N, C-alpha and C positions, 0 to 999 in steps of 0.2 A: 301311243298313243296310251291310256294305262284303261283297264278293262280288267271286270272283274267274271271269270269263269266256274262256277258250281262249286271247284276243289282250291286256285288260286289265281293271283293277279297278275298278271301281266301289260306286258309293257313290250310293245313292238313287236310285238309275238312269241318275247321270251319272258321266263315266268320270274320273278323273283329270287328264288332258289339261284337260276342259273346265272342272275345279273351278280347275283352276290359272289362268284365262280369263278366268274368272267373278271372282275373288282380282286380278288384277292392274287388270281395268275397275273394280270397287265400293272398291280401295284409290287408285285414283289421281282418283277422285271427289272422297274424304273426305282427299285428302290435308292434308298439316300447314302448307299457307300456307293452306287454307278457316279452321284456328281461328283464333278472332279475340281477342286482349288488352284486355282496361280497361286506357287508361294512365289514367286521370279526367276529370273537367269535359265528356262528350264526347265522347272522344278513346279511340281504338281502334285497333288496327294488327293487321296478320298478318306474316308471312315480308318480305311484299316490298311495305305499304302500308301507310299510316295512312289512319285516314278518321277528320272528326269529322260523329258525328247532328246535322244541323241542321234537325229538324224541329219545334226550340221556340220559339220567338216567332214570327217573321213569315217566318223560310226557309226554309219548307218544301219544299224540293226532291225532285228524284223517286226514292218511296222511304225520304228524310228522312237519307239517310247521301250522305253527298260524301269522293271521295277526292282527297286532301291529294296533287300533282303535283310529284314531285322530293323528298319530305322522306324520311329515311330512315328504316326504323319501330327500327333498331337503337340508336339516340341521339336519338330525341323524348322532347320531355321539355317537359309543360304547367309552366311558371310563372306563369301568374295571369294573375285580367283580357281572358284570350281570345286573351294571348301562347303563345307554346310558343319552342319551338328543336332545334336539329335540331344534328348536328356541326360542320353546313355554315353556318347562315344562321336567321334569327327567322322568329314564321309569325305573321301575325295569326290568328283564324279558322283559310279554308283557303286567305289569302294569303301566300304568301316574300316576305320585303325582303330586301335588303342587309343585314347587321347582325351586330357581334361577337357568336358565338353565347354565345360566355365569359364576358363583361359585361356582356349585356345584362340588365335586370333593373327590375318593375313595378312606377315610381311610388305615390305615397299616391292621386291624382286617379285614375280609370276612365278607359280606353283609351292614359295613357299610359306610354310606358314609357324607358327609356335605354340606348347601351353606354357605350363609354369616347370617342367623338366624338360622337354625335347624338342627338339626341332624338325621340319618334316620337307620333303621334298617330293611335288605326289602324290602326298598319304603315305609315304615309306620313312621311319621316321631316320634322322643319318644317324650318322657313326656319333658318339660321346664327345667324340680329338675336336670335334667339332665345334660344340659348346654353342651359345651365345655370340661369340665373338667371333663370326667366319664372315670372313671378308671378299674368298674369293667363290664367284658363283659355282666355276669346272672344281673346284674343288667337292663343295660338294654335291655338286652332282654325284660325279663318283664315285661317292659315299658313297649314298643316297641306294645303289646295285645292288 
């Protein structure tokens, strides 16, 4: 109930000043940066970070979610086979790597991607000797080590 005392207006026994302070505290606790949106395939973002749910498979990290360091949540996009891009680079799961994000594409075989200059296996650049005409994935895998 709203009632007026000689110097304050009270609502349920609280002054308007204390109500304002409580509002500011609670609104900062549930600010929009804490709301997470789903990007897809285990990736999610808030206004400041991108995350990957790593609780499936053998990747059971602390709490099951890992922040992707350096990822831009405004331009981050999943492109398939554990690969993603933002405006600056490519990502394999949670690891960023130097690639042209405008041309990075997942190849037909699992774990492989390419941009306009290189072929990648699990986010690692393959040897130039393999080039774009690689046929044998075992040789390609060995050159990524």
